N, C-alpha and C positions, 0 to 999 in steps of 0.2 A: 504493500500500500503506499509505503514511503517513497518507493521509486516511481510510482505512478504520480504520486504529487509532485516530485521533483521534476520529472518530465513535464508534466502539465504546466508547472509555474514556468519553466524555461520556455516552452513552446509558446505560452501566453505572452512572455516578454518579447520573444522575436516577432510574434504577430502584431503586437502593439507598437514596435518600433517601426515596422514596415508601414503599418497603417498611419503613424504620426509622421512619416517622411513627407507626406503631402504638405504639411506646414511650411516646408522649406522653400516652395515655390519652384523648384528645380523640375525640368523635363523628366529627368532620371527618376524623379519620385513618383510619376505616374504608373510606370509598370510595378514599381516596389509597392505602392499603394494596393494595386490589384492582386498582389501576390501575398497580402496580409492572411488569408485563410489558410495558406499552404502548411505553415508550422502546425497549425491546429489539426489539419487533416492527416498530417504525418503522425502526429501523437495518436490520433484515433485509430489509423489503420495498423500502427506498428505496435501499440501497446493496448490500449482499450478506449472505450468511449468515455470512461471516467477521466482518463487523462486529457482527452480533448475537451471534456467539460470544465476541468480545472483549468486548462489552458484559456478557454473562452471567458471564464469568469476572471481570472488574473489579468488577462490583457484589458478587459473592460474596466475593471477597477483601477488598474494602473493609470489608463488613460483618463479616467474620470478624476483621478487624484491630481494629475498634472494639468489637464486641459479643461475640465469641467464635465458637467453633465451631458452637454451635446455630443462630445466625442464619445463618452461612455454608451449612450444610446446608439449612436451611429455604428460604433464597432460591434456592438452586441447584435444589432438587428442586421447589418449589412455583411458582417464577417464571422463573428462568433457562433451565433446559433446556426446559419447555414452550413458552416464547416463542421461542426459537431453533428448535426442531423444527417449529413450525407455521409460522414465517416462511420456513423452508427449503423445506417442502413446497408452501407457496403459491407460490413463485417457481420451482417445479420444471416443467420442459418438455421435450418431446421433439419432434424433427421431425415434422410431419404431412404431409398429402398436398400434392403441388404445387398451387399457385395456378393459377387458370384465366385467366392473363394473357399466356399464350404465352412467358413468359420462363422457366418452370420453377422459379421462386423457391419455396422451402420455407416453409410456414406452421409454426405451432408448436401442439402439443396441450398444454395447460396442466393442471396437476394439477387434478381436478375438485373443485367446492366442496363436494359431498356427502360426499367422502372427508376433506375438511378438517374438517367437522363431526363425523364419526366420530371422527377423531383428537383433536378437542378433547373428546370423551367419554371416550375412551381415556386420555387424559392425566389428565383429572379423576379418574377411577377410581383410577389408579396413585397419585396424590398422597394420596387419603384412605386407600388400603390402607397406604401408608407411614407415615402418621399413626397409624393404628391400631395398627400394630406397636409404636409407643412406649408404648402402654398395656399391651400383652400378646400373646402368640402365640396365646392360645386364648380362646374366648369369654367363659368365666368370669371370667378375669383381666382382659381388655379391658372388660367391663361393670363390673367392680368398679373398675377405675382410672379410667374415665370418670364413673361415678358419685360417685367421691371428688373429682374435679376439678370436676365441676358443684356438687357440695356446697360446696367451698371457695369457689366463686364467688358461690353464693348468700349464703354466710356474709359475705362480704366486703361484697357490695351491701347486705345487710340490716343490718350492723353487728353482729348476734347470732348465735350458732351456730344452724344450721338444725335443727330438731328431726326425729327419725326418726319415721315413721309418718304417717298421715293424708294430708292433702292434699299436703304436701311430698314424701313417698315416692312417692305415685302419680305427681306431676309428674316426679320424678326417673326413674321407670321409663319414662315416656313419652318424656322427652328422650334417655335412652339408647338406645332403640330407634329414634327418628327422626332423630337426629343424624347417623349415617353416610350414609343415602341423601340426606338434605338437603344435607350437605356435598359430596357428589358432584354433585348437581344445581348447587350454588352454583359449584363449580369448573369445571363444564362451561359454565355460563353465563358466567363470567369470562373463559375462554379464548376462547369465541366473541365476546363483547362487544369485548374488546381487539383481537382479529384485525380485526373489521369496523372499529373505530375507526382502527386503524394504516392499513388499507388506504385509508379516506377521507382521512386526513392525507396520505399519500403520493401518493395520486391528485390531491389538490387542489394539491400542490406540483409536479405534472408529472413525478415520478420513479417512477411505477408502470409497470414495463415490460410487465406482462401486461394485456390488455384486461379491463375489469370484467365478470364473468361474468353470465350471465342466470340469477338466482338461481331464477326461477319454475319452470325446467326441471331444478332439482336432483334428483339421484337417488342412491340408496344402493346398495352391493353387495348381491346376493341374499342372502348369508350373514347379512345383519343381522338379518332376521326371525327366523332360526333362533338366533341368539345371544340375541335378546331373549327368546324362548320357553324356552331353557335357563336363562336368568338368572331369570326368573319362577319356574320350577320350583323352582330352588335355593333362592330366598328363602324357601321354606316349610319348609325343613330347619332343624334345630337346629345350634347350634355355629357355628364360624368360618366354614363353607362357607355357611350360610344368611345371615350378615352380608354376606359378599362378594357372594352372590347378589343380595341387596337393593340393594347398592350399583351393581352393574351393571345391574341391572333400571331403577333410578331414572334413571340416566345415559342409558340407551338410550330409555326413554320420552321423556325431553326432547328427544333427538334427533329422534325420530319427530314430536314436536310442532313442531320447526323445520321438518320436512319438510310437516307439515301447514299451515303458514304459506305455503309455496312453493305447494303445491296450491291453497290459497285463492286466492292472487294469480293463479294460472293459469286456475282455472275461473271466476272473476268478471271475465275480461277482456271488455270490450264491453258490461257490464251497466250501466245506468243507475244503480242503487243500490250500484254498487261502492264508492265512498268511504264510503258509510254503513256498509256491511258490514264493511269493513276497520277503519275507526274504532272500531265497536262491539267487534269482535274484540280488537283491540290493547289497548282500554280495559279490557275484561272480564279479559283476562289479567294486565294490570298491576296492576288493583285487587282482582280476586277470586282469581285464580290458578288455580281449578279449571276454567275453560274450557280450559285447556291440555290437559286430558284428551279434550276432544272434538277437539282439533286432532291429538293422538296418534292417536285413532282414524281420523282424516281421512288421516293419512299412512299408516297400515297398510292402509286400504282401497285407496288408490292403489297401493301396493306389490302388493297382491294382485290387482287387477283392472284396474290401468291407467286410473284415473279421468280423468286429465288427458287421455290419448289419446282416450278415449271422447267426453268433452266436446268436444274440439278437432275430431273427426271429424264430430260432429253439427252444429257450427255454421260449420265451415269454417276457413280460416286466420285468425288474428287480424290485425287492421290494425295493431297495433303491439304490442311485447312489453315487459313490465315487467323491469327489470333491477334 
């Protein structure tokens, strides 16, 4: 228990330092800020969720003592709790079927990676919604508050007051509408990236208890498609409901893009052009962004018609699997 406490306090201190780096105003502090959940996830995956919980509490209390309540709550909601919860779920397991070794030893059924991806999106949505409530509880007050905040940022960066009307007003309007879903996408990506990095670090150290999942066979719960459809419909409505619908739709579309990557890895197995196809796809998503929409469509198609199963049935079982 003492070891868990020491690991948790150390991880919490590291997470708090990464989170507080944003106060320096340096460009380097931005990626460090988004890596703040990483030490907590490493503690959770490598030791236990109690270590992760200790890290989240230690980091939040430390930031609160130095910077005040705002930093305490921001760290707890944006980094501490999501990191602990994802680490807890990743190591969640239940006894599975008996092994075929004649001994009757029980195997374990680990929490599916597809559901971890969904939870990363859910947590990203919740973080953005909580942030929105700081600007106002209705659409008009939220947009006005966000517009004022963006206008202040532009005024500081330009050194002169931003003029109303013209290009500046149009830019502010675009940013006010685009920032909530973009923030949800960024929060989801941050959760997924930190979880993947933490799992790799812990696996490399030999402390990862669960086997590395076969990511190319990842699936989502059937209700995900319906949830995406409802969110897309709500995003066309006016008011706060439309804003929340847009946030949820953006996060779920990203989730299906991740599924599209899994489908692409699965259906290109055995192809001679596979390295080229995967390299071009990853490069296109990183450099351009819009190819992610094609991957979203690929994930939706696989969910609807079972594309991976159809391709696998046509070519027979693969000689090797990609994890």
